[in-house]
C-alpha positions as CSV (number, residue, x, y, z in Angstrom):
1,M,-7.4,24.6,19.7
2,N,-9.2,26.5,16.9
3,D,-12.7,25.3,16.1
4,T,-12.7,26.9,12.6
5,P,-12.1,24.2,10.0
6,L,-9.3,24.4,7.5
7,S,-10.6,23.7,4.0
8,V,-8.5,21.3,1.9
9,A,-8.9,20.6,-1.8
10,L,-6.9,18.1,-3.8
11,L,-5.6,18.1,-7.3
12,G,-5.9,14.6,-8.6
13,S,-7.2,11.4,-7.2
14,G,-4.5,9.0,-8.3
15,T,-2.2,7.0,-6.0
16,V,-1.2,10.0,-3.8
17,G,-4.5,12.0,-3.9
18,S,-6.7,9.1,-3.1
19,Q,-4.6,8.2,-0.1
20,V,-4.5,11.7,1.2
21,A,-8.3,11.8,0.9
22,R,-8.6,8.5,2.7
23,I,-6.4,9.8,5.6
24,L,-8.3,13.1,5.8
25,L,-11.6,11.2,6.0
26,E,-10.6,8.2,8.2
27,D,-8.2,9.9,10.6
28,A,-10.0,13.2,11.1
29,E,-9.9,13.1,14.9
30,E,-6.2,12.5,15.1
31,L,-5.4,15.1,12.4
32,T,-7.5,17.7,14.3
33,Q,-5.5,17.1,17.4
34,R,-2.2,17.3,15.6
35,V,-3.0,20.4,13.5
36,G,-5.1,22.2,16.2
37,A,-8.1,22.7,13.9
38,P,-10.5,20.4,12.0
39,L,-9.6,19.7,8.4
40,R,-12.4,19.6,5.9
41,L,-12.0,18.0,2.5
42,I,-14.0,20.3,0.2
43,G,-13.2,18.8,-3.2
44,I,-11.0,16.8,-5.5
45,A,-10.2,18.1,-9.0
46,V,-9.6,15.6,-11.7
47,R,-9.4,16.0,-15.5
48,G,-12.4,13.8,-16.0
49,I,-14.6,11.3,-14.2
50,R,-13.0,8.4,-16.1
51,S,-9.5,9.4,-15.0
52,A,-10.4,8.6,-11.4
53,P,-11.1,4.8,-11.4
54,G,-12.1,3.3,-8.1
55,T,-12.4,6.6,-6.3
56,T,-15.5,7.9,-4.5
57,P,-15.8,11.6,-3.7
58,P,-16.9,12.4,-0.2
59,R,-20.1,13.9,-1.6
60,P,-21.7,14.0,-5.1
61,G,-20.7,16.8,-7.4
62,C,-19.1,17.6,-10.7
63,T,-17.4,20.5,-12.1
64,R,-16.5,21.5,-15.6
65,P,-13.2,20.1,-17.0
66,T,-10.2,22.4,-16.6
67,R,-7.8,23.1,-19.4
68,T,-4.3,22.0,-18.6
69,R,-2.6,23.2,-21.8
């Protein structure tokens, strides 16, 4: 097993993104065993804070909005 963590960032925190984040945070030990290295959630990109109702990032932080068009 590799001790070097694999960094994971998500695009969006809707239905799919929020569940992926939950699994990464709640099932970290099982995922480490299955993948062979620890997975580290480093960020979740959303269009705006208001577009992510009911989600809580793993740690505080904001970035500038990105242009999608």
